[in-house]
N, C-alpha and C positions, 0 to 999 in steps of 0.2 A: 215269406215275402208277401206283401199285400198285393191284390190285383185291382188297382185303382182304375176308375173310369168304366164306361160302358163298352159295348161291342165296337163302337167307332173310335175309341181311344187307342193309340198305338200300344201294343204290348211289348214288342221289341223295337227299340228306336236307336239309331246310330246317327251321330251328328259330327260333321267335320272330320270324318275318318280319312286318314292318309297312311300309305305304306309304300316304301320304296325298297328295291333290292339293287344296291349299287346305283347305276344311272337309270335304272328302269323304274318308272312310277307305276306300281300296280294299282294303287287307288289315290285319287287326288280330291281332297275336300268333298267327300261323299256324304250326303244326307240320305238316310233310308229308314223306312218304318214299315212294319207289318202288324196286322191285327189278328185277334182271335176270331174263330169261326170263319177263317178265310184260307184259301189255297192261293199263294202268292208266287207267281212264276218269275224267276230272275233270268233274263235273257241277255245274250251277247256272244260275240265271237270268243274263241279261245284267246286268252290274254286280255280280255276286256275288263277283268277284275272280279268276276263273279266268285271264283273259288277263293280268292283272297278275302273277300267280304265274309263268306260263310265261315272260313277258318278263323277269322277274328271273332265272329259271334260265338264259335264253338271253343274258343280258348286254345286253338292250335297255333295261332299266330298273334303276336302282340302288335297293335297299331303304333305308328310313329307319332300320331296326333289324333285328337278327337275323343269323344265320349260315347258311352253306350248306356242305355237305360233299359231295364226290364221291369214291366209293370210300374213304370214311373220312377223307379229307384235306380240311381247310378250304380253300375257294376263294372268290375274289372276282373278278367279271368286270366290267370297265369298258366293254367293247364286245362286240358279237356275235362278231367274229373271235376274241377271246380264248376265248369259250365254245366256238366251233367247233373250235379247236385242242385243246380238252380232250374233244371228242367229243359236245357237245350241239348238236343241229341241229334247226331248226324248219321246219315247213311251215305257213305261215299262210294263213288264208282270203283275206287281202288279198294279191294276187299281187305278186311282186317281180321278175318278168321284165322285161327291157329290150325294149320292143316292136320296135325297129328292128334288134336283133341276131338272129342265127340261133339256132335251138334249141340247137345244139352250143355256140355261144359263151356262151349263157346257162347251160347246165349246168356249164361249166367256167370261169365268169367269175372266180372267185377263185383257182383253181389250174389253169390250162391246161397240158396236157402240153407240155414244151419239148424243143427240139433245137438245140444250139449257140446258145442265147440267143434263139431264136425259137419261136413257137408251132408245134408239130408238127401241122399241119392234118389229115394223113391219120390219125395216131394218135388225135387228138381225135374225128374222125368215127367211127372204129371203136368207140371207147369209148362215144360217145354212142349209137350204134346198139344196143350191148349193153344199156345202161341203159334205153333206150326200150323194148326188147323185154321187159325184166324187168317194167316197169310196164304192159305190154299195149299199147304204142304202136308196134308194128312198122311201121305205116302212115305214121308221121310221118317226113318227110325231115329229117335233122339240119341241112340247110342252109336249111330254110324259115324265114322270119322269124316271130318269135313273134307279132306282131300279126295274122298271117293265120290263126291257129288259133282255133277256137271255145273258149269259156271252159272247157268240160269237159276239153279236151285240154291247155290251158295249166295246169290244176291238176295233171294227171298229169306234165307236164314239171317242175313244181315238185317233185314227189316224186322224179323221176329226179335232179334237181339235189341234193336232200338225200342220196340214196344215194351220189352221187359223192363226198361228203365223209366217207364211212366212219364213220357215227355210232355212238356207244355208247349215247346217249340220244336217241331220235327223238321229237319232239313234233309232233303233228298237231292244229292248231287249226281245226276245221270244214273240214278239207282235202278232204272228200268232198261238200261241200254243193252243188256244181254238177255232180256226176258222174251218169251214168246208172246204173241198177241193175246193168248188166253191168260197168261200170267199177268200181263199188263192190265187187262180188264179186272182181274181179281184185286190187284194193287189199287186201282182207281176206286173200286168199291170200298176198300178199307180206308183210303184217304178221305173219301166223302163222309164216312161214318165218324172218323176222327175229327174232321172239321166240324161236323154237327155237334160233336161232344165238347167243342170249345177250344180245340188246338189251333195254334198258328202254324201253318205249314208253308215252308219255303221249298219251291220245286224248281230245280234246274234241269233243263233238257234242251237238246238241239232239235228234237222232233216236233215240228210245228203242229202236227196232227194231235200230239199228246197235249200240247199247251191249249189248243182249242177245245179239247175234250174235258180238261180237268181244271183249268185255272179260273179263278175269279178275278184276279188282279195281275197285271204284268208290270215289271220294271225293266227297262232296257239300259244296259251299260255298254260303253264304248271307250276304248283307250283309257281305262281307269277312272272314267267319269260316269256319274248317274245322269242319263239323258232324259228320261221321262218315266212317270208311273201313271197308269191308266187302267180302267176296267177292260178286261180282255176283249169283250165284244165291241169295244169302241174303235178298234183299229183292224184293218185288213192284214192278211198275211204279208202282202207286198210292202205295206207301210211299215210293219214291224221289222221285216228284213232290211229295209232301207235304213231304218234307225240303227239297227245293229251294226251294219257294215259301213254306213256313211256313203254308199254309192249304190247305183243300180246294178242288178244282176240281169243282164239281157239274155243270158243262156246258161242254164245250169250244167248241162252235159255237152261235151265237145262233139262235133259232128262225127258220125261213123263213116268209114270208107263207103264209097258209092256201091261197091259190091263186096260181099263177104270174101275173105281170103280163102282160096281153095288150093293152096300150094301143097308141097310135100309135107306131111305132118312132122313136126319136131318132137312131138310126144304122142305115143300110142300106148293105150292101156287095154289089156285083154283079160277078161274074167278075173279081175282083182277081187279077192275074198279075204275077209279077216273076221274070225270068230262068227258071231251072229249079227255084226254091225255092217259089214259090207258083203254084198251078194253078187258075184259075177259081174262086176262093173266093167264096161268097155266104153272107151271114148277116145277121140283123137283131138289134137289141137295143133294148129299150124303157126309158123312165125307170123307175127303181125296180128294175131287173133286174140280177142278177149272172150274167153269161154266162161260163162256163168254157171255156178252150182246153186240151184234153188231148191225149194221145198220147205216144209215145216221144219222148225228147229229140231235137231236131234235125229235126223234121218240118215246120218252117215256122212254128211258133207265134211265135217271136221276130221273124221277118221280117214276119209279119202286123202285129204291133204297131208295129214300126218303120215299116212302110209307111203305116199310119194316122197316124203322128206326123210324116210328111213327111221321114223320115231316109234314105230310099232313093231313088235315081234310076232313072228308067225304069219306074216302076210303071204298069201298064195296068189299066183297069177303072173302075167308077163308085162313088163314095162320096157318099151323101146324108146330110145332117144336118138333122133337123127337116123332112124332106120336100124340101129344096132341094139341088141338086147342089153339092158342096163342092169347092173347089180347095185341095189341100193339097200344095204343092210344097216345103215346108220346115217345120221345127219352129216357126218364128216364125208361119207361117200357121196351123199346127195349133192353137197356144195362143192365137190371136187371140180377141177377144171374139166375133167372128162364128162361129167354129167351136167354141171352148170345150173343147179337148182337152188333157189332161195325161197324161204318162207317167211312171210310177215305174220307173226302169231296173233292170236285173238286178244290176249291180255298183255299189252305193251309193258305194264308195270313189272310183272313178275316173269315174263317170258321173253321180252324183247329188249329190255334195257338193264344196265347196271346202275341203279339210281344214284349211289354215292359218287360214282366216277364222273369225270367231266364230259361235256358235250364232245370235245375233241376225241377223247378215248373211246366213247361209244360209237362215234362215226367211223373210226378206223379199225375197230377190233376184229371185224369179220374179214378184212382184207389186208392185214398187216404184211403178208408175204409180198404184196405188190408195192410196198413202200420200203423194202429192204435194200440196202446196198451192202453187198457181201453178207455179213451175218448180223448186222445191226440196222435199226430203223434210221432212215434218212430224214431228219427233222424238216429239211426244206421241202422234200417231196411230200411228206405227210402234211405239212402246213398248207401247201398249195392245193392238195386234194381236199382238205377240210374247207378251205375258203371257197373252192369251186362248188362243193356240195351245199354249203350254207347259202350261196347265191342262187344256185339252180333251183333249190326247193324253197327259197325264201324263208329260211328258218330264222325266226325272230329270237335273237339271243344277244345279251349284253356283251358277254365274253365267252369264247369257246372253251375257256378253262373253268367256267362255272359248272357246278354239278348239274347233270341233266335233269335231276329232280326239280330244279328251280324253274324249268320251262313249263309253259301251259300244255294241256293235253294234246292239242293239235300239233304243236311244235315238237313234242315228244314223239308223236307218230311219224312226223317227217324224218326225225332222226333214225327211227327204226327202219324206215324204207331206205333212207340214204345210205345206211351202213352196208346194205346189201348191194347197192349200186356199185360200191367199191369193188365187189367181187366180179363184176361184169357178168352176172348170171344171165343165162339165156331163157330160163323157164322160171317164172315168178308165181308162187302160190300165195294168194292174198286171202287171209282169213278174217273177214268182217273188218277191213282196215279203216272204215270211217265211223266205227262205233264210238259214240261219245264225243264227236268233234263238231265244230260249228259249220254253218252253211258256207261261209267264205273259204275256210280251209278245205272243206269237202270239194269245192269247185276246183281248187288248186290241185288236189290229189286226182280228181277225175282227169284234168288236163295232163297231168304227169303220166297217168296210166296209158292214155291214148298216145302220148308222145313216145313212151317206151315201146308200145306195140308198133307204132309206125317205124321205129328204129330196128324192128325185127324181133323183139321179145315175144315170147309166148306166155300168156297170162291165164291162169285159172283163178277165178274170182268168186269166192263164197261171200254172200251177203244176206242178211236177214231182212233187208229192205227191198221189196219187190220193185219199187220204182227205179232203184239202181240197176237191177237186172235189165229192165226195159231200156233205160237210158244209156247203158254202157256196153252191153254185151252183143257180140256178133252171133253167138249161139248160146242157148241156155239148156242145160241138162237138169231136169227135175228129179230129185231122189225121193223115194218113198220106201220106208222100211229097209234101207240099205241097198236098194237097187235103183237103176235108172228107170223112171216111170215114163217120161216123155222127153223129147228133144224138140226145141223150137228154134227157128232161124228166121231172119228177115222180119216180114210183117206179122209172122206168127207170134213174135215176142210181144205179148200184151199182158197187162196186169190180170185181165180176166182169165186168159189161158193159163197163166202161171198159178193163179189162186186155185182154179178148178183142178189142175193137175196135181198141185200140192195136197189137195184134199182127197185125191184119188177119185174124182168125179169124172163122168164121161164128158168128152169134148165133141162138139158138133163141128164138122167141116174143118178139122184141124189135121194137117198132114204130119206124119212122123217120119217123112223121108229125109229129114235134114241130118239124121245121125251120120257122123263121119265114119 
């Protein structure tokens, strides 16, 4: 394919693109173009049409109307491999790695290096090592199974897989959402190098700090329409957010209670230990309290929540719920009426939802026993509960019988949360629940969290976003190398204190008396 035009000519151009799902218009008469030597951010709320746009570009979805041109020539892609052969490669937030294959096999799954009709394993390993080094993962053994890697490393392997396909247009859809700050810096360095080498890069992220740091150009979408394209430096953050949601956001976080809750703890943890990842963790949380788990990624926060949900074997220590010692040897025991624990997992696609099943089925699966009449499900009771949840969480869905996979990421996350509300759980474990969702949906979830706390729920909230810890939490426990390093409450909860404690740096004039 020829590469007509100079650097200012559109390389990927979409004209009059439309796509609808039933009565929902995902895209309406959209014109969009991106250029080589540019990092082009695509912004908008979940459901604004961003993901549909890039899926059309990548051959995952066929448009109902419109044309697409690549380097000036009209193209139509029926499948992702067709798009990849033309140089359009995607790194999606939803991981595509095959868990039981090695890292090297995943990287070259579509085009393994061959020799005499067989896969050249030695050459494949060398090439995998070079690609892993380029994305800052020299420490990953190419022969390691993908399932054994933490989520942040799997996302970087996805990027290495994309680079192995020699892209001309590289699309990243929330591909940094699970990465540490250090990993994000490494990815940004790579993207700038690729841009300078002539790639056209489409970058989707809900983190405005990332957009400001990496994007050359921005396009804003809202309700399936292209609102505006502009140089990134030409609009303030507030102006961009206003374009995205079509309304002002007067307050991101709901107000905290005037005084931190100091009632009888509903959850008490003493000397919780697991392998070398959790070391003698002790904390308490009371009804109505949002307790944050902070620190650098990988310091034991996820393992702590998994241990409390009964998902880890060999956990030592004591857990008390409402003053009595609790036995939590499995998730079934954790979510029992006696213990009343629910967990919102980190990866909604693989751990929180059954994607081929309907929205209705996903909403009710965790609490079917509460909708039974005798030994069968009462359809009327089930339908009323579903309607109540859809309204309460403002889940945007055409029909509750549609597959949950058809919803936007933010609405999928609402379904994950809603299904646990059916169980009437008293202790909620939230594992980075706002990862990869837009600012408007985040604000809705913040309000829901505070509402649930006000109604008496106890919330343990792990987030990789320090600003969320400051804005949402009544107390914050900072973990470092599997142990509680510091505890902050009230005015002590500041980004400065959280960052310094996370890095295990000394703190001046910071009290540690807030530990419950």
